[in-house]
N, C-alpha and C positions, 0 to 999 in steps of 0.2 A: 504494500500500500504506500503510495507516495504522499508525503505530507506537503501540503500547499502552504506557502508563506502567505500570511495575511496581507491584504492590500494596504500597504502603508506608503506614505510619501517618503522618498529617499532624497536627502539633501546632501550634496557634496560639500564637505567642509573645506576642501581645497579651493573652492571658488568663493569662500566667505572672507570677510575682513579678518586679519590676523588676530585681533583681540577676541572676536567671536570664536574663532577656532581654538585659541588657547583656553578660553573659558570653558567651552564644551569638553575639551580634553582633560581639564582639571577636575571635573566633577567626580565625586566619590561614587563609584558604581559597585555596590555589593549586589547580592542576588535580588534584593528588594528594589534597587534603583535609587534615584534621587527625585525629590519633588521640588520643582521650581515654583516660587511664590512671587506675587506682585501685589502690593497693597495689602499684605497679610492674607491673601487668598491663593490657594494652589491653582496654577495655570497649566502645568505640564508635568508629566512624569517621564524621566529618562531612565531606561532600563538597559542593562548590557545585552549585547547580542549573544544568543546561545549558539555557539558554533556547532555543537553536535545535535541540536534540535531534540535531544532526548532528556530524560530526567533519571535520576537515581531512584529506582523503584523503592528501595528501603527508606530513603529520605521522604519520598512522597507518602508512603504508607504511614510513617511515623507522624508526618504533618497531619494527615487525615485523622489518625487516632487521637492526636493531641487536640485537634479542633473538636472532635466528637466529645472528648472528655470535658472540654471547656463548655460546650453547649449543654451537656447533661448537667453540669454543676449550675449553670445559669438557670436552666429549667427548674431545678430543685429549689433554688432561691426564690424564683417567681411563684412556684406552687406554695412554698411556705408562706410567703407574703400574702398570697391570695387567701389562704386558709385563715390567716390572722385577721384579715379585713372582712371577709364575707361569712366566716363560720364561727363568729364569736357567740358564746352562749351566755 
């Protein structure tokens, strides 16, 4: 199965002003990327290019399990709060 790259606009940094090029290249790019803000509001997210277009199945599984556990804990908190509010005797 071929993976199709999403339709995104490609901007050649080599044709941009040197200050712009240096700014973009200086951004800290971890796996989550960087969020650019203007006026205190996010305007863009810059994420690194994933060269191998794959993911580590173990890291993905762990992330899913962590998210599931966080969601369950939050649901329990909400259910507890709901019982306190609506089921008072």
